[in-house]
N, C-alpha and C positions, 0 to 999 in steps of 0.2 A: 536547432539549438536555441535555447531560451536565454535571452540577455537580461540580466537583472542589474539595475543601477545600485551602486554601493550607497547604502543609507546608514547613517548612524542611528542605531536603535537602542532605546532605553526601555528595558522590561523590568517593571517593578514587581517584586514578589510580595504578595499580601501574607500576613500572618494568619495562620488557620490550621492548627494541628489536626482538628477533626476532618477538615477537608482533605488534607494530605493523606491521612490514614485511609479514609474511605476510597479515595482514588487509587491509592497503591494497591488495596485489596482487589478492587475491580479490575485493574490492569493486570495484576499478577494472575488472577483467576483465568482471564481470557488468554493470557500468554500460555498457560499450562495446557489449555485446549488446543491452541494454534500449533504448538510445538510438538504435538504427538507424532509418533513415528509413522512411516509410510504404510505399514501393515494396518494400523488403526485407521488411517485415512481411507484405505481401500475398503475396509469393513463398513465405514460410515457411508461411503458412496453407494455401495450395493444395498444398504439398508435404509437409504433415504426414502421418505414417503413417496408413493407412486404419483400422487397428485401435485408434487412439486414441479414448478416450471423450470425451463432450461434457457439460459442465455449463452450464446456463442458469439464471440467477436470475430467478424469476418476478416479484419485486417491483421490481427495478431494471433488468432487461432485459439485463444483461451476460452474455457467453458466453465460455467458455474450453475448450480441448481439452487433454487430459493423457494420458500413457501408460497403457496398459491394466493395468500392474502397480502403479500408484499407487492408493492406497485413498481412497475418498471418505468423509469423516466425516459426522457428523450435521449437519443445518442449524443455522446460528447463530441465536440468539434473534431473534424478530420477522421471520424470513425475510430477514435482511440479507445473507446469504452462506453460505459453507461453507469448511471446512478440508480440504485434500487432503494426504495423507501419502505421500511417496516411500518406497521400500524402505529407504533409509539411516536408521539409528536417529537419533532426536531431530530429524529434519528434517520441516518442514511448511510449507505455503503456505496462507494464509487470503485468500480473495477476498471483499470486502465492498462494500456500497453504504451511503450515509448521506445524510442531509438537511442542507443548508446553510441553517439558519435562524437562526444566531447573528449578532448585529449586528456589522458591520465597516465598512470604508472603501470597499467596492466601490461602483460607481455605483448598484447596487440596494440599498445599505445593509446588505449582508451581508458575511461574511468573504471576503477575497481568498485566493488559494492560499498566498501567503507567510504571511498571518495564521493560516490553518488549520494550516500546517506548523509554525509557531512554537508554537502551542498544543499540537499533537500531541507535539512534542519535549519540552515542559514536562511533559506528563502521563506520558510514558515515563520521564523523569528521576525524577519523584516515585514512580512505580510501582517501579522497580528500586532507588531509594534507600531505600525502606521495607524492602527485602529485603537491604540492605547490600551490594548488588552494584555494583561500580565499572564504569562505562561508559567506553569509549574512543571518542569521537565522531570521525567523519570529516566532511569538508566536505560540506554539502548540495549536491545537484546538480539542475540543470534537465534533465528527461528527457521522454519521452512515454509515455503508456499508451493503447493502442488508437488511436493517432494524435492524441491530445489532450494539451495541455501538462500536465506533471506535475512533482512535486518528489520527490526521493529522499532520505530520511534513512538514514544508515548508521552502525552502531556495532558494536563487539565487546566481549566480556566473558567472564569465567569464571563458569560457573554453580555451583550448590551442590556438584556432584561434581567441580569443578575442570576441567570440560571447556571448551575454548576454543570459544565460539559466535560466530556472525556473524548479525546481523539487518539486513534492509533493509526499509524502509517506503516504498512508492511511492504517492503521493497525487495524485489528479486531481479538480479542483473545478469544477463548473459554477455556474449561477446559483442553483439551488435544490437540486441533487443532486450527489453526488460518488461517486468510486470509489476503493478502496484495495486494496493488495496487501501483505501482511506475509510476508516470507520469512525463515525461521529454519533454520539448519543448522550442524552442527559444522564447524569449519575443516578438520578432517581429511577431510571428505567433499566438499570443494569440487571436486576434480578429477573425481570420478565424477558429481557432481550438476549442476554449473554449465552444461555444454552443454545438458542437457535442460531446465534452468530457463529458459535463454534461448529455446529453441524454444517452450516452453509460453507464456511471456510474449508471444511474437510472434503467437500465435494469439488473443490476447485481443481481444474486440470489445466496445465499450462499450454497445451496444444503443441505447436512446433517446438523443436529443440531450441532452447534459448541461445545456444552457441552457433546457430545457423547464420550464415553470412547474409547480411541485410542487402536487399536489392538496391538500396540507396548508397551503399558503400562503393567507392570507385574501385575498379579492377586494377591491381598493380600492373605497371608497364613492364614488359619483358625486356631484359637486357639484350640488344641485338647480337652481342658477342656470344652470349649463352645460347641464343637461338641458332646461331650459325654452327655450333659444335655438333 
């Protein structure tokens, strides 16, 4: 469980109609590719270039293919995933898994996808707010990841070097486990990067059933009276 201190965050929105329109177009185009149906996803997986590399996460079981000239980074802490870097500067994609053990309103007493996405959005706001970076949020979208329901959070901002950046966070949540993809790239690289990003995301396979019971979840105790019957 991640504990986040409550911090009062002030996010200033800069005026910039051209920035907003350009980012909206880039995010909408990528969303259209990501939210394709499962039949199209299967077709893309089978038609992916033979020289693409494969990453499989041993802990959570998800798999993704990526171009041979993309660089695989070091494993993320606790084996939750990995970051893959395309050749375009300042661009990266992080694939991660996580446990859904936080209390929520789902039938199992844990977080729903909407609750998890809302918490993730708050954490992102606090993180960038502490850096005094103004975020321009777009409307959250319902998409799919590996054929499973997912939520996409999208926003743009200017980093410390005044480079216009776009980030997309795609979250899929099961009963005890979930999967996430964080995409970050300069707006200037969208034309070169987005078609490949779409193809990479279409090769994503979630691995184990996301509704499988986590080995970290305590086993409910049996009522002695029920056991005696």
